[in-house]
N, C-alpha and C positions, 0 to 999 in steps of 0.2 A: 838108443831107441827104449824108453821106461817100460817096463813090466806094469802091467795091473795086478794089484796083488790083492787075493782073496781078503773080503771085508773081515772074515772071523780069523784069520790069520792075524792080521793085525790087531785086532781086539785081543788076541791072545798075546799077543807080543806085549803090548804096554802092561798086560793084567801082569805078566811076569816081572816086567821093568819096575812097576811100582811096588809088590811085594817084595821084590830083594833091594829096594832102594832102603837107604837109611835116612834119608830125609823126603821131603816133599819135590816132585820134579816138575818142571814146565812143557811147555808144549817145546819150547826151544831145547830143553836138556832130551825132550822122547826123541824128537827129530833127527838129533844126532846118533842117536842108538840104531833105529829104524829102517830099514830098506828106503831109498829115495821113491817117490811115489807114495808112501803110504799115508791114507787119509787120518791125521789124529784125530781130528775131531770128530768124523765119523764115529772113528773107536772108541773115543772117550763116552759121548752120546748111549753108544750100544752099552757101554761097559755100567755107565751109571743107572741105565733102564735094569740092567740084568741083574745088578746089585740090591735096587730099590727095596726097601722091607724087608732084608734079610738083616742078618746080627753085626755086618761088615757092611760099611758104606764107602763109595767113591766121594770123595767132596773136594772143594777146590778154597785153598786157604792162601791168601799173599800169591794170588796168580799162580799157586804150584797145585799140581793133583796128588791127592793120598788117600790111602785107608786108612779107615777109622771105627771105633765100635757104635755101632748105632745109639744115638742120646738115649733111647728110650731105656737102654739096657746099660747104661753107664754104674747103675747100681751094684752090678755085679762085681765089679773091679774095686768096688771101694776099700774092700782089706787088702789089696794086694797094692794099691797106691802111695806111694809116699805124699803125705800132704804136704801143698804147696806152700811155701814161703809167703803169708798174709800181709797187703800193704797195708801201712798206717794210713789214717784218714785225709793225711796231709799229700801222702806219695799217690794217693787214688785222686784228689782233687787237681794235683800237680800232671798225673800222666793225662788226666782227659784234658786240661788244657792245651797240653802240647800236641792231642791228637785234634783238636777242632781249631786250632791257631796256628800250626805250624805253616810257616818255621816260626819260633818263636824264642825270645831272649828270654834270659834268667830275669830280667827288669820287668818285661811284659809280664811274664808269669805273675811276679808279685802283684804287678798292678792289679790282674785281674782279681788273684785269690784275695788282695787286701791287706795281706799280711807279706812281711820277710819271708824269703826261702831259707831254710838252713841249710847247709852243706851237707848235709846226711841223707835230705830228701831225694835231691836229685843224682845222687852218689848211687845211692840205692838202685834207682831206675837203669843207669846206667850198666850196673852190676848184674843185673837181670837181664840186660841186653832188650827193654822193652822200650828206649828212647836210644839216640845217638846226637854226637855232635856233627852237624850238617854242612855249617857252613858260617860265616863272617857276616855280620850286618855291617852294610858301606854309613856308618852314622861314626860319629865320634866314638875314639875308643873300640871299636872294631870288635863288638862283642860277641861271642859265639852264638848261632843259632842252634835250638833242637828240633828233632822232629822223633817219628815214631819209625818202628823197625820192621822189618817180616817176622820177626819172632811175636811184636805185638798182636800184627794180623792171625797168626798161628795160634796165640795164645787165647784170643778170644773169638776165633773161628769166622774170622772176616774173610772174603775175596781179596776184597780191596777198600781203600777209606771212605770209598762210596756206600758202604754198608753199613756205616756208622748211624748208631739212630738218629732221626731228625725232631722236628718239635711235635709230628701225629704219634709217633713212637714214642716219645718220652712221656706224653699225657695219657696216652694210653695204657704206660706201665705205672703211672701214678708220682712217675719224677719230675713233672713240671705242675705247678698250679694251674687249674684252667683259667685265672685271672690273670694273665701277664699283663707287665708293665707296658704302656705305652712303646710301642718299638723296639720291644724286646725279640731278639732273633737268635737262631742256634747258627753259630757258624759250618757253612757247608766245606769241610776239608776240601773237595777239590774245586773249590772254584776261590778258594783262598790266594794268596801270593805265590807266584810260581816261583820264586827265588830272583825274582829280576833286583831285588835289592839287597842282595846278599852274593858274596864271593861262595867258592865251593871250599871247604878244609881240607887243604893237602898235606896230609900228614906224610906225604913218601917224599917230600922236600924236607924232610926233619923238622919240620914245625912241631911245636911242642904247645899243647892247649895251655893256655894260663890258667889253670883250676884257680890261685889264688885270686886272681882277678875276677873270676866267673864265679865263684864261690862263697866270697869274702861274707860274712855276716853271723850274728849270733844264732845259735840253734831256737829254733819256735817254741815258746811255751805249751806245754801241755793244756787240753782244755781244762777249762774250769779253774785253769793256776792264777 
């Protein structure tokens, strides 16, 4: 027999778990800790309403929940935070291509950017955990495909890839010219290839990614060189 739990008790349990957790928690993570029958969705909704407009807020990143400082109070933390590592222009362009075109191969990244990718650019994004090797394309040479990670979503405060800005948002932010070329479209990550043309990259079977094959190429020339 399932005992009906008090909504306030469930809300307090979720609050305690999220404050104590070292990383964001998903609904599944919370369900493993909470008593059977707990209404997690209602508890989350109540918590979000309770913390709305306060110094810390409950937000969803990468389909996981966490408490974080309210955006308008971020200036209070500037002197206490370590300055994040800045990405080069090449790394930013490569990351954007991976985000909107994933799963994407190194050759496809080069085709979109119009320049040969240096071995360091993709290495840096892998090292920072913003992208990952996700599979091998079912084409000659079996090139490795890349996709974004949960760390990417957390870094940019996105609940999922569907929150990436589309054409309207980019125009409003001045990132796209109003007069776009005929047929120009911004890829929709949720509507792109779902992996039908790739095989998962199984590293548990002792397979080692062929970095020499995937990252060969001369380093990119600096802008203006």
